[in-house]
py3Dmol code that shows the C-alpha trace and the ligand (Angstrom):
import py3Dmol

protein = """\
ATOM      1  CA  UNK A   1     114.371 -10.865  56.229  1.00  0.00           C
ATOM      2  CA  UNK A   2     112.896 -10.111  52.842  1.00  0.00           C
ATOM      3  CA  UNK A   3     110.327 -12.698  51.890  1.00  0.00           C
ATOM      4  CA  UNK A   4     111.185 -13.905  48.412  1.00  0.00           C
ATOM      5  CA  UNK A   5     110.901 -17.048  46.347  1.00  0.00           C
ATOM      6  CA  UNK A   6     114.640 -17.667  45.770  1.00  0.00           C
ATOM      7  CA  UNK A   7     115.898 -19.865  48.593  1.00  0.00           C
ATOM      8  CA  UNK A   8     118.608 -18.263  50.714  1.00  0.00           C
ATOM      9  CA  UNK A   9     121.153 -20.716  52.127  1.00  0.00           C
ATOM     10  CA  UNK A  10     123.920 -20.132  54.670  1.00  0.00           C
ATOM     11  CA  UNK A  11     127.291 -21.541  53.616  1.00  0.00           C
ATOM     12  CA  UNK A  12     129.398 -22.401  56.686  1.00  0.00           C
ATOM     13  CA  UNK A  13     132.424 -23.125  54.439  1.00  0.00           C
ATOM     14  CA  UNK A  14     132.460 -19.533  53.139  1.00  0.00           C
ATOM     15  CA  UNK A  15     130.814 -17.411  55.865  1.00  0.00           C
ATOM     16  CA  UNK A  16     131.076 -14.116  53.945  1.00  0.00           C
ATOM     17  CA  UNK A  17     129.279 -15.522  50.904  1.00  0.00           C
ATOM     18  CA  UNK A  18     125.574 -15.425  50.138  1.00  0.00           C
ATOM     19  CA  UNK A  19     124.209 -18.536  48.427  1.00  0.00           C
ATOM     20  CA  UNK A  20     120.828 -18.488  46.686  1.00  0.00           C
ATOM     21  CA  UNK A  21     118.958 -21.337  45.002  1.00  0.00           C
ATOM     22  CA  UNK A  22     117.085 -20.059  41.928  1.00  0.00           C
ATOM     23  CA  UNK A  23     114.150 -22.335  40.951  1.00  0.00           C
ATOM     24  CA  UNK A  24     112.826 -23.118  37.470  1.00  0.00           C
ATOM     25  CA  UNK A  25     109.173 -22.367  36.682  1.00  0.00           C
ATOM     26  CA  UNK A  26     106.395 -23.894  34.624  1.00  0.00           C
ATOM     27  CA  UNK A  27     103.415 -22.068  33.140  1.00  0.00           C
ATOM     28  CA  UNK A  28     100.324 -24.086  34.034  1.00  0.00           C
ATOM     29  CA  UNK A  29      98.337 -21.530  32.034  1.00  0.00           C
ATOM     30  CA  UNK A  30      99.414 -18.835  29.557  1.00  0.00           C
ATOM     31  CA  UNK A  31      96.943 -16.855  27.511  1.00  0.00           C
ATOM     32  CA  UNK A  32      98.156 -14.048  25.260  1.00  0.00           C
ATOM     33  CA  UNK A  33      95.370 -11.474  25.200  1.00  0.00           C
ATOM     34  CA  UNK A  34      96.654  -8.948  22.671  1.00  0.00           C
ATOM     35  CA  UNK A  35      99.541  -6.850  21.434  1.00  0.00           C
ATOM     36  CA  UNK A  36     100.328  -3.623  23.318  1.00  0.00           C
ATOM     37  CA  UNK A  37     101.486  -0.271  22.033  1.00  0.00           C
ATOM     38  CA  UNK A  38     104.932  -0.831  23.630  1.00  0.00           C
ATOM     39  CA  UNK A  39     105.482  -3.964  21.493  1.00  0.00           C
ATOM     40  CA  UNK A  40     104.961  -6.393  24.384  1.00  0.00           C
ATOM     41  CA  UNK A  41     101.872  -8.600  24.761  1.00  0.00           C
ATOM     42  CA  UNK A  42      99.188  -8.381  27.416  1.00  0.00           C
ATOM     43  CA  UNK A  43      98.897 -11.786  29.062  1.00  0.00           C
ATOM     44  CA  UNK A  44      97.375 -13.864  31.831  1.00  0.00           C
ATOM     45  CA  UNK A  45      99.523 -16.633  33.247  1.00  0.00           C
ATOM     46  CA  UNK A  46      99.736 -19.041  36.172  1.00  0.00           C
ATOM     47  CA  UNK A  47     103.381 -19.627  37.026  1.00  0.00           C
ATOM     48  CA  UNK A  48     104.626 -22.131  39.570  1.00  0.00           C
ATOM     49  CA  UNK A  49     108.165 -22.972  40.651  1.00  0.00           C
ATOM     50  CA  UNK A  50     109.517 -26.525  40.618  1.00  0.00           C
ATOM     51  CA  UNK A  51     112.314 -28.267  42.478  1.00  0.00           C
ATOM     52  CA  UNK A  52     115.011 -27.793  39.862  1.00  0.00           C
ATOM     53  CA  UNK A  53     117.507 -25.084  40.797  1.00  0.00           C
ATOM     54  CA  UNK A  54     120.476 -23.115  39.605  1.00  0.00           C
ATOM     55  CA  UNK A  55     122.785 -22.171  42.476  1.00  0.00           C
ATOM     56  CA  UNK A  56     124.399 -18.731  42.737  1.00  0.00           C
ATOM     57  CA  UNK A  57     127.147 -17.781  45.168  1.00  0.00           C
ATOM     58  CA  UNK A  58     127.942 -14.111  45.758  1.00  0.00           C
ATOM     59  CA  UNK A  59     131.228 -13.047  47.386  1.00  0.00           C
ATOM     60  CA  UNK A  60     132.171  -9.412  47.980  1.00  0.00           C
ATOM     61  CA  UNK A  61     135.322  -7.922  46.521  1.00  0.00           C
ATOM     62  CA  UNK A  62     136.534  -4.408  47.131  1.00  0.00           C
ATOM     63  CA  UNK A  63     137.964  -3.774  43.666  1.00  0.00           C
ATOM     64  CA  UNK A  64     134.560  -2.514  42.540  1.00  0.00           C
ATOM     65  CA  UNK A  65     134.501  -4.964  39.637  1.00  0.00           C
ATOM     66  CA  UNK A  66     131.925  -7.605  38.749  1.00  0.00           C
ATOM     67  CA  UNK A  67     133.109 -11.123  37.924  1.00  0.00           C
ATOM     68  CA  UNK A  68     130.866 -13.910  36.686  1.00  0.00           C
ATOM     69  CA  UNK A  69     131.998 -17.551  36.645  1.00  0.00           C
ATOM     70  CA  UNK A  70     129.870 -20.438  35.378  1.00  0.00           C
ATOM     71  CA  UNK A  71     130.745 -23.836  36.878  1.00  0.00           C
ATOM     72  CA  UNK A  72     129.822 -27.363  35.925  1.00  0.00           C
ATOM     73  CA  UNK A  73     126.768 -28.131  38.094  1.00  0.00           C
ATOM     74  CA  UNK A  74     128.163 -31.593  38.834  1.00  0.00           C
ATOM     75  CA  UNK A  75     131.067 -30.031  40.790  1.00  0.00           C
ATOM     76  CA  UNK A  76     130.820 -29.575  44.593  1.00  0.00           C
ATOM     77  CA  UNK A  77     129.156 -26.510  46.208  1.00  0.00           C
ATOM     78  CA  UNK A  78     126.534 -26.811  43.481  1.00  0.00           C
ATOM     79  CA  UNK A  79     124.123 -27.428  46.314  1.00  0.00           C
ATOM     80  CA  UNK A  80     120.777 -29.026  46.809  1.00  0.00           C
ATOM     81  CA  UNK A  81     117.668 -29.352  44.784  1.00  0.00           C
ATOM     82  CA  UNK A  82     118.775 -31.077  41.639  1.00  0.00           C
ATOM     83  CA  UNK A  83     116.801 -34.236  40.962  1.00  0.00           C
ATOM     84  CA  UNK A  84     119.101 -37.091  39.896  1.00  0.00           C
ATOM     85  CA  UNK A  85     117.452 -37.286  36.498  1.00  0.00           C
ATOM     86  CA  UNK A  86     117.769 -33.548  35.849  1.00  0.00           C
ATOM     87  CA  UNK A  87     119.092 -32.459  32.435  1.00  0.00           C
ATOM     88  CA  UNK A  88     122.832 -32.016  31.871  1.00  0.00           C
ATOM     89  CA  UNK A  89     124.304 -28.563  32.572  1.00  0.00           C
ATOM     90  CA  UNK A  90     124.792 -26.080  29.767  1.00  0.00           C
ATOM     91  CA  UNK A  91     126.838 -22.921  29.440  1.00  0.00           C
ATOM     92  CA  UNK A  92     124.979 -19.619  29.555  1.00  0.00           C
ATOM     93  CA  UNK A  93     126.782 -16.514  28.228  1.00  0.00           C
ATOM     94  CA  UNK A  94     129.262 -15.069  30.706  1.00  0.00           C
ATOM     95  CA  UNK A  95     130.021 -11.349  30.949  1.00  0.00           C
ATOM     96  CA  UNK A  96     127.821  -8.275  30.450  1.00  0.00           C
ATOM     97  CA  UNK A  97     125.337  -9.981  28.077  1.00  0.00           C
ATOM     98  CA  UNK A  98     124.214 -12.345  30.861  1.00  0.00           C
ATOM     99  CA  UNK A  99     121.068 -11.231  32.714  1.00  0.00           C
ATOM    100  CA  UNK A 100     122.892 -11.903  35.998  1.00  0.00           C
ATOM    101  CA  UNK A 101     125.466  -9.288  35.108  1.00  0.00           C
ATOM    102  CA  UNK A 102     122.805  -6.823  33.973  1.00  0.00           C
ATOM    103  CA  UNK A 103     120.865  -7.335  37.231  1.00  0.00           C
ATOM    104  CA  UNK A 104     124.002  -6.664  39.293  1.00  0.00           C
ATOM    105  CA  UNK A 105     124.816  -3.535  37.297  1.00  0.00           C
ATOM    106  CA  UNK A 106     121.231  -2.226  37.502  1.00  0.00           C
ATOM    107  CA  UNK A 107     121.160  -2.723  41.285  1.00  0.00           C
ATOM    108  CA  UNK A 108     124.448  -0.831  41.638  1.00  0.00           C
ATOM    109  CA  UNK A 109     123.192   2.024  39.442  1.00  0.00           C
ATOM    110  CA  UNK A 110     119.847   2.273  41.286  1.00  0.00           C
ATOM    111  CA  UNK A 111     121.416   2.345  44.749  1.00  0.00           C
ATOM    112  CA  UNK A 112     124.683   4.182  44.011  1.00  0.00           C
ATOM    113  CA  UNK A 113     126.613   1.187  45.342  1.00  0.00           C
ATOM    114  CA  UNK A 114     130.267   1.118  44.251  1.00  0.00           C
ATOM    115  CA  UNK A 115     131.096  -2.340  45.609  1.00  0.00           C
ATOM    116  CA  UNK A 116     132.072  -5.280  43.449  1.00  0.00           C
ATOM    117  CA  UNK A 117     131.275  -8.959  43.645  1.00  0.00           C
ATOM    118  CA  UNK A 118     132.332 -12.332  42.371  1.00  0.00           C
ATOM    119  CA  UNK A 119     129.250 -14.221  41.197  1.00  0.00           C
ATOM    120  CA  UNK A 120     129.490 -17.962  40.653  1.00  0.00           C
ATOM    121  CA  UNK A 121     126.741 -19.874  38.891  1.00  0.00           C
ATOM    122  CA  UNK A 122     126.088 -23.614  38.928  1.00  0.00           C
ATOM    123  CA  UNK A 123     123.619 -24.084  36.070  1.00  0.00           C
ATOM    124  CA  UNK A 124     121.085 -26.917  36.012  1.00  0.00           C
ATOM    125  CA  UNK A 125     118.035 -25.270  34.432  1.00  0.00           C
ATOM    126  CA  UNK A 126     118.208 -25.729  30.639  1.00  0.00           C
ATOM    127  CA  UNK A 127     118.453 -22.488  28.662  1.00  0.00           C
ATOM    128  CA  UNK A 128     116.011 -21.299  25.942  1.00  0.00           C
ATOM    129  CA  UNK A 129     113.576 -23.896  27.279  1.00  0.00           C
ATOM    130  CA  UNK A 130     110.615 -21.921  28.676  1.00  0.00           C
ATOM    131  CA  UNK A 131     111.676 -22.696  32.266  1.00  0.00           C
ATOM    132  CA  UNK A 132     112.860 -19.115  32.996  1.00  0.00           C
ATOM    133  CA  UNK A 133     116.276 -20.146  34.286  1.00  0.00           C
ATOM    134  CA  UNK A 134     117.835 -16.841  33.179  1.00  0.00           C
ATOM    135  CA  UNK A 135     114.996 -14.830  34.747  1.00  0.00           C
ATOM    136  CA  UNK A 136     115.245 -16.761  38.010  1.00  0.00           C
ATOM    137  CA  UNK A 137     119.030 -16.243  38.099  1.00  0.00           C
ATOM    138  CA  UNK A 138     118.497 -12.493  37.600  1.00  0.00           C
ATOM    139  CA  UNK A 139     115.951 -12.362  40.452  1.00  0.00           C
ATOM    140  CA  UNK A 140     118.324 -14.343  42.680  1.00  0.00           C
ATOM    141  CA  UNK A 141     121.067 -11.827  41.828  1.00  0.00           C
ATOM    142  CA  UNK A 142     118.935  -8.826  42.890  1.00  0.00           C
ATOM    143  CA  UNK A 143     118.069 -10.669  46.108  1.00  0.00           C
ATOM    144  CA  UNK A 144     121.554 -12.022  46.806  1.00  0.00           C
ATOM    145  CA  UNK A 145     123.502  -8.815  46.133  1.00  0.00           C
ATOM    146  CA  UNK A 146     120.998  -6.745  48.119  1.00  0.00           C
ATOM    147  CA  UNK A 147     121.916  -8.969  51.052  1.00  0.00           C
ATOM    148  CA  UNK A 148     125.651  -9.243  50.356  1.00  0.00           C
ATOM    149  CA  UNK A 149     126.108  -5.484  49.952  1.00  0.00           C
ATOM    150  CA  UNK A 150     123.647  -4.739  52.838  1.00  0.00           C
ATOM    151  CA  UNK A 151     121.783  -2.272  50.628  1.00  0.00           C
ATOM    152  CA  UNK A 152     118.349  -2.641  52.258  1.00  0.00           C
ATOM    153  CA  UNK A 153     116.689  -1.992  48.900  1.00  0.00           C
ATOM    154  CA  UNK A 154     112.933  -2.293  49.428  1.00  0.00           C
ATOM    155  CA  UNK A 155     110.872  -5.119  47.868  1.00  0.00           C
ATOM    156  CA  UNK A 156     109.174  -2.374  45.798  1.00  0.00           C
ATOM    157  CA  UNK A 157     112.493  -1.186  44.336  1.00  0.00           C
ATOM    158  CA  UNK A 158     113.587  -4.767  43.619  1.00  0.00           C
ATOM    159  CA  UNK A 159     110.245  -5.329  41.856  1.00  0.00           C
ATOM    160  CA  UNK A 160     110.749  -2.243  39.653  1.00  0.00           C
ATOM    161  CA  UNK A 161     114.305  -3.289  38.762  1.00  0.00           C
ATOM    162  CA  UNK A 162     113.121  -6.849  38.071  1.00  0.00           C
ATOM    163  CA  UNK A 163     110.448  -5.646  35.635  1.00  0.00           C
ATOM    164  CA  UNK A 164     112.998  -3.469  33.834  1.00  0.00           C
ATOM    165  CA  UNK A 165     115.144  -6.560  33.281  1.00  0.00           C
ATOM    166  CA  UNK A 166     112.411  -8.895  31.995  1.00  0.00           C
ATOM    167  CA  UNK A 167     108.704  -9.736  32.149  1.00  0.00           C
ATOM    168  CA  UNK A 168     109.126 -13.038  34.073  1.00  0.00           C
ATOM    169  CA  UNK A 169     111.555 -11.760  36.684  1.00  0.00           C
ATOM    170  CA  UNK A 170     109.188 -10.043  39.215  1.00  0.00           C
ATOM    171  CA  UNK A 171     107.394 -13.366  39.790  1.00  0.00           C
ATOM    172  CA  UNK A 172     110.545 -14.839  41.332  1.00  0.00           C
ATOM    173  CA  UNK A 173     110.677 -12.028  43.911  1.00  0.00           C
ATOM    174  CA  UNK A 174     106.995 -12.072  44.875  1.00  0.00           C
ATOM    175  CA  UNK A 175     107.304 -14.328  47.906  1.00  0.00           C
ATOM    176  CA  UNK A 176     104.932 -16.988  46.555  1.00  0.00           C
ATOM    177  CA  UNK A 177     105.772 -20.219  44.782  1.00  0.00           C
ATOM    178  CA  UNK A 178     102.694 -19.906  42.528  1.00  0.00           C
ATOM    179  CA  UNK A 179     101.092 -16.732  41.181  1.00  0.00           C
ATOM    180  CA  UNK A 180      98.683 -15.314  38.642  1.00  0.00           C
ATOM    181  CA  UNK A 181     100.741 -12.969  36.441  1.00  0.00           C
ATOM    182  CA  UNK A 182      99.084 -10.278  34.338  1.00  0.00           C
ATOM    183  CA  UNK A 183     100.005  -7.181  32.334  1.00  0.00           C
ATOM    184  CA  UNK A 184     103.318  -7.941  30.644  1.00  0.00           C
ATOM    185  CA  UNK A 185     103.846 -10.562  33.377  1.00  0.00           C
ATOM    186  CA  UNK A 186     104.853  -8.108  36.108  1.00  0.00           C
ATOM    187  CA  UNK A 187     101.452  -7.676  37.845  1.00  0.00           C
ATOM    188  CA  UNK A 188     101.533 -10.492  40.369  1.00  0.00           C
ATOM    189  CA  UNK A 189      98.764 -12.015  42.511  1.00  0.00           C
ATOM    190  CA  UNK A 190     100.082 -14.821  44.755  1.00  0.00           C
ATOM    191  CA  UNK A 191      98.056 -18.049  44.634  1.00  0.00           C
ATOM    192  CA  UNK A 192      97.935 -20.828  47.150  1.00  0.00           C
ATOM    193  CA  UNK A 193      98.120 -24.298  45.614  1.00  0.00           C
ATOM    194  CA  UNK A 194      98.619 -27.707  47.178  1.00  0.00           C
ATOM    195  CA  UNK A 195     102.358 -28.383  47.397  1.00  0.00           C
ATOM    196  CA  UNK A 196     104.090 -31.197  45.629  1.00  0.00           C
ATOM    197  CA  UNK A 197     102.153 -31.604  42.388  1.00  0.00           C
ATOM    198  CA  UNK A 198     104.120 -34.134  40.350  1.00  0.00           C
ATOM    199  CA  UNK A 199     105.138 -33.328  36.799  1.00  0.00           C
ATOM    200  CA  UNK A 200     107.263 -34.877  34.074  1.00  0.00           C
ATOM    201  CA  UNK A 201     109.230 -32.313  32.062  1.00  0.00           C
ATOM    202  CA  UNK A 202     110.811 -33.084  28.700  1.00  0.00           C
ATOM    203  CA  UNK A 203     113.032 -30.869  26.652  1.00  0.00           C
ATOM    204  CA  UNK A 204     114.273 -31.459  23.126  1.00  0.00           C
ATOM    205  CA  UNK A 205     117.867 -30.690  22.114  1.00  0.00           C
ATOM    206  CA  UNK A 206     116.735 -27.513  20.338  1.00  0.00           C
ATOM    207  CA  UNK A 207     115.563 -24.235  21.910  1.00  0.00           C
ATOM    208  CA  UNK A 208     113.360 -21.343  20.791  1.00  0.00           C
ATOM    209  CA  UNK A 209     113.729 -17.574  21.029  1.00  0.00           C
ATOM    210  CA  UNK A 210     110.985 -16.050  23.208  1.00  0.00           C
ATOM    211  CA  UNK A 211     110.719 -12.954  20.992  1.00  0.00           C
ATOM    212  CA  UNK A 212     110.338 -15.127  17.878  1.00  0.00           C
ATOM    213  CA  UNK A 213     107.528 -17.223  19.414  1.00  0.00           C
ATOM    214  CA  UNK A 214     105.657 -14.096  20.571  1.00  0.00           C
ATOM    215  CA  UNK A 215     106.038 -12.623  17.082  1.00  0.00           C
ATOM    216  CA  UNK A 216     104.293 -15.648  15.547  1.00  0.00           C
ATOM    217  CA  UNK A 217     101.495 -16.094  18.098  1.00  0.00           C
ATOM    218  CA  UNK A 218      97.820 -15.335  17.510  1.00  0.00           C
ATOM    219  CA  UNK A 219      96.402 -13.530  20.566  1.00  0.00           C
ATOM    220  CA  UNK A 220      93.192 -14.843  22.144  1.00  0.00           C
ATOM    221  CA  UNK A 221      91.194 -12.166  24.021  1.00  0.00           C
ATOM    222  CA  UNK A 222      89.285 -13.293  27.145  1.00  0.00           C
ATOM    223  CA  UNK A 223      90.405 -13.587  30.762  1.00  0.00           C
ATOM    224  CA  UNK A 224      89.552 -15.758  33.754  1.00  0.00           C
ATOM    225  CA  UNK A 225      90.981 -19.155  32.730  1.00  0.00           C
ATOM    226  CA  UNK A 226      94.000 -18.840  35.010  1.00  0.00           C
ATOM    227  CA  UNK A 227      91.854 -18.225  38.073  1.00  0.00           C
ATOM    228  CA  UNK A 228      89.596 -21.175  37.161  1.00  0.00           C
ATOM    229  CA  UNK A 229      92.622 -23.438  36.876  1.00  0.00           C
ATOM    230  CA  UNK A 230      93.957 -22.236  40.230  1.00  0.00           C
ATOM    231  CA  UNK A 231      90.581 -22.777  41.928  1.00  0.00           C
ATOM    232  CA  UNK A 232      90.353 -26.326  40.572  1.00  0.00           C
ATOM    233  CA  UNK A 233      93.893 -27.124  41.749  1.00  0.00           C
ATOM    234  CA  UNK A 234      93.372 -25.588  45.182  1.00  0.00           C
ATOM    235  CA  UNK A 235      90.306 -27.799  45.708  1.00  0.00           C
ATOM    236  CA  UNK A 236      92.195 -30.910  44.617  1.00  0.00           C
ATOM    237  CA  UNK A 237      90.268 -31.373  41.346  1.00  0.00           C
ATOM    238  CA  UNK A 238      93.224 -32.325  39.182  1.00  0.00           C
ATOM    239  CA  UNK A 239      91.173 -33.486  36.201  1.00  0.00           C
ATOM    240  CA  UNK A 240      89.109 -30.269  36.162  1.00  0.00           C
ATOM    241  CA  UNK A 241      92.330 -28.241  36.418  1.00  0.00           C
ATOM    242  CA  UNK A 242      93.759 -30.126  33.433  1.00  0.00           C
ATOM    243  CA  UNK A 243      90.734 -29.019  31.416  1.00  0.00           C
ATOM    244  CA  UNK A 244      91.830 -25.397  31.958  1.00  0.00           C
ATOM    245  CA  UNK A 245      95.521 -25.931  31.083  1.00  0.00           C
ATOM    246  CA  UNK A 246      96.225 -23.780  28.036  1.00  0.00           C
ATOM    247  CA  UNK A 247      99.130 -22.038  26.307  1.00  0.00           C
ATOM    248  CA  UNK A 248      98.473 -19.621  23.419  1.00  0.00           C
ATOM    249  CA  UNK A 249     102.160 -19.759  22.415  1.00  0.00           C
ATOM    250  CA  UNK A 250     102.016 -23.492  21.732  1.00  0.00           C
ATOM    251  CA  UNK A 251     100.663 -23.266  18.174  1.00  0.00           C
ATOM    252  CA  UNK A 252     103.413 -20.806  17.178  1.00  0.00           C
ATOM    253  CA  UNK A 253     106.066 -23.027  18.768  1.00  0.00           C
ATOM    254  CA  UNK A 254     104.744 -26.084  16.897  1.00  0.00           C
ATOM    255  CA  UNK A 255     105.105 -24.178  13.603  1.00  0.00           C
ATOM    256  CA  UNK A 256     108.615 -22.969  14.461  1.00  0.00           C
ATOM    257  CA  UNK A 257     110.053 -26.161  15.947  1.00  0.00           C
ATOM    258  CA  UNK A 258     108.999 -29.682  14.957  1.00  0.00           C
ATOM    259  CA  UNK A 259     110.672 -31.116  18.088  1.00  0.00           C
ATOM    260  CA  UNK A 260     107.993 -29.478  20.260  1.00  0.00           C
ATOM    261  CA  UNK A 261     105.269 -30.986  18.089  1.00  0.00           C
ATOM    262  CA  UNK A 262     106.908 -34.410  18.498  1.00  0.00           C
ATOM    263  CA  UNK A 263     106.851 -33.901  22.266  1.00  0.00           C
ATOM    264  CA  UNK A 264     103.151 -33.031  22.200  1.00  0.00           C
ATOM    265  CA  UNK A 265     102.467 -36.209  20.225  1.00  0.00           C
ATOM    266  CA  UNK A 266     104.504 -38.332  22.635  1.00  0.00           C
ATOM    267  CA  UNK A 267     102.743 -36.872  25.713  1.00  0.00           C
ATOM    268  CA  UNK A 268      99.345 -37.375  24.009  1.00  0.00           C
ATOM    269  CA  UNK A 269      99.994 -41.118  23.767  1.00  0.00           C
ATOM    270  CA  UNK A 270     100.516 -41.468  27.543  1.00  0.00           C
ATOM    271  CA  UNK A 271      97.921 -41.200  30.359  1.00  0.00           C
ATOM    272  CA  UNK A 272      98.946 -37.811  31.796  1.00  0.00           C
ATOM    273  CA  UNK A 273      96.214 -35.915  33.673  1.00  0.00           C
ATOM    274  CA  UNK A 274      97.051 -32.986  31.393  1.00  0.00           C
ATOM    275  CA  UNK A 275     100.004 -31.794  29.323  1.00  0.00           C
ATOM    276  CA  UNK A 276     101.243 -28.470  27.965  1.00  0.00           C
ATOM    277  CA  UNK A 277     104.237 -26.553  26.650  1.00  0.00           C
ATOM    278  CA  UNK A 278     105.831 -24.270  29.261  1.00  0.00           C
ATOM    279  CA  UNK A 279     106.194 -20.561  28.443  1.00  0.00           C
ATOM    280  CA  UNK A 280     107.563 -19.991  24.944  1.00  0.00           C
ATOM    281  CA  UNK A 281     109.003 -23.537  24.841  1.00  0.00           C
ATOM    282  CA  UNK A 282     110.660 -25.728  24.088  1.00  0.00           C
ATOM    283  CA  UNK A 283     110.024 -27.635  27.331  1.00  0.00           C
ATOM    284  CA  UNK A 284     106.828 -29.638  27.509  1.00  0.00           C
ATOM    285  CA  UNK A 285     105.378 -31.100  30.701  1.00  0.00           C
ATOM    286  CA  UNK A 286     102.716 -33.496  31.895  1.00  0.00           C
ATOM    287  CA  UNK A 287     100.755 -33.319  35.139  1.00  0.00           C
ATOM    288  CA  UNK A 288     100.490 -36.606  37.106  1.00  0.00           C
ATOM    289  CA  UNK A 289      98.395 -37.881  40.020  1.00  0.00           C
ATOM    290  CA  UNK A 290     101.495 -38.643  42.113  1.00  0.00           C
ATOM    291  CA  UNK A 291     105.259 -39.085  42.002  1.00  0.00           C
ATOM    292  CA  UNK A 292     105.182 -42.858  41.348  1.00  0.00           C
ATOM    293  CA  UNK A 293     103.040 -42.292  38.272  1.00  0.00           C
ATOM    294  CA  UNK A 294     105.404 -39.484  37.164  1.00  0.00           C
ATOM    295  CA  UNK A 295     108.469 -41.749  37.485  1.00  0.00           C
ATOM    296  CA  UNK A 296     106.714 -44.483  35.479  1.00  0.00           C
ATOM    297  CA  UNK A 297     105.565 -42.133  32.703  1.00  0.00           C
ATOM    298  CA  UNK A 298     109.002 -40.475  32.562  1.00  0.00           C
ATOM    299  CA  UNK A 299     110.486 -43.936  31.869  1.00  0.00           C
ATOM    300  CA  UNK A 300     108.044 -44.483  29.005  1.00  0.00           C
ATOM    301  CA  UNK A 301     108.871 -41.051  27.541  1.00  0.00           C
ATOM    302  CA  UNK A 302     112.602 -41.792  27.742  1.00  0.00           C
ATOM    303  CA  UNK A 303     112.013 -45.003  25.823  1.00  0.00           C
ATOM    304  CA  UNK A 304     110.462 -42.903  23.047  1.00  0.00           C
ATOM    305  CA  UNK A 305     113.724 -40.878  22.829  1.00  0.00           C
ATOM    306  CA  UNK A 306     112.037 -37.478  22.546  1.00  0.00           C
ATOM    307  CA  UNK A 307     114.520 -35.475  24.607  1.00  0.00           C
ATOM    308  CA  UNK A 308     115.912 -35.009  28.127  1.00  0.00           C
ATOM    309  CA  UNK A 309     113.209 -36.096  30.573  1.00  0.00           C
ATOM    310  CA  UNK A 310     113.033 -35.412  34.311  1.00  0.00           C
ATOM    311  CA  UNK A 311     110.523 -35.672  37.136  1.00  0.00           C
ATOM    312  CA  UNK A 312     109.905 -32.650  39.349  1.00  0.00           C
ATOM    313  CA  UNK A 313     107.467 -31.416  41.957  1.00  0.00           C
ATOM    314  CA  UNK A 314     105.950 -28.004  42.518  1.00  0.00           C
ATOM    315  CA  UNK A 315     107.374 -26.238  45.590  1.00  0.00           C
ATOM    316  CA  UNK A 316     105.599 -25.787  48.937  1.00  0.00           C
TER     317      UNK A 316
END
"""
ligand_1 = """\
21
C5P
O 110.482 -9.414 28.908
P 111.445 -10.312 28.226
O 112.734 -9.607 27.867
O 111.699 -11.591 28.927
O 110.749 -10.699 26.859
C 111.449 -11.270 25.791
C 110.659 -10.993 24.530
O 109.411 -11.683 24.573
C 110.295 -9.547 24.353
O 111.303 -8.863 23.660
C 109.029 -9.614 23.541
O 109.341 -9.831 22.192
C 108.373 -10.900 24.043
N 107.357 -10.632 25.080
C 106.158 -10.065 24.710
N 105.204 -9.828 25.674
C 105.404 -10.167 26.945
C 106.618 -10.768 27.335
C 107.582 -10.993 26.372
O 105.929 -9.739 23.535
N 104.448 -9.953 27.848
"""
view = py3Dmol.view(width=600, height=400)
view.addModel(protein, "pdb")
view.setStyle({"model": 0}, {"cartoon": {"style": "trace"}})
view.addModel(ligand_1, "xyz")
view.setStyle({"model": 1}, {"stick": {}})
view.zoomTo()
view.show()
């Protein structure tokens, strides 16, 4: 079996279906090093997955067509992994503009596969929130359809297709739950961190466009911070790790969206070990010593009314 981060799940109720849990991610570190000739930015990032999942179910059809259905995540078959205080579901675009659809089409083109599939999505990861829900869904689609259609596409081919679809997507296929990501995001070095770090994630009602945030950021040359953060975490030095938490995109996001600034102010007033915006925003998260502390601080954030707040843990 291919070793990948999306969680494969057997579904006894529908034996011919492939079910994949696609996790959300947080950036514990994100430094934008400079602008590249291809328009993208060179970066160094530490990404880790958390226990908040979208669920995708793939069922073969022989008509050769692709169908994509988005369900309410509160309906059955949605599956495991959703913390009770997770944010309410939202509707991603359905049809060819969805990354899931584009991933399915790209896999068919690359392998010459003429088969079709019905793809059902139960969405729990908020969109336009810096949690890479769309990227994770696309990675889960490459993984799930490779299995459903018995294509035996190699991990190398899936990696190439993933990087064509988006900079964050290869991480979700790398087989590790935490990794140092470099280049555009597609050069992956797996990292080993202690499992079950507790975080509180908050997301305002408004989102941000990734391209827009990158356009407004001021690059900061200099590498090595991500590795320092990972070393501190792997030796259990939470406070030292917090000192390395950094996100270059934060300043741009603060200028573009006052809700993110309000979140930063709210987190600053509470005793988190460290706090940071994830990715290009708008989600903001705080690192805690343990789950009890996370639950308590989440309650205090909710009382401040700064957005949808949930507690999560990094994955083993
Ligand atoms: O790769 P992806 O399609 O997810 O990126 C969305 C946008 O974010 C890109 O169009 C680009 O504007 C910006 N981006 C960037 N440098 C990266 C990753 C993303 O400039 N390394």
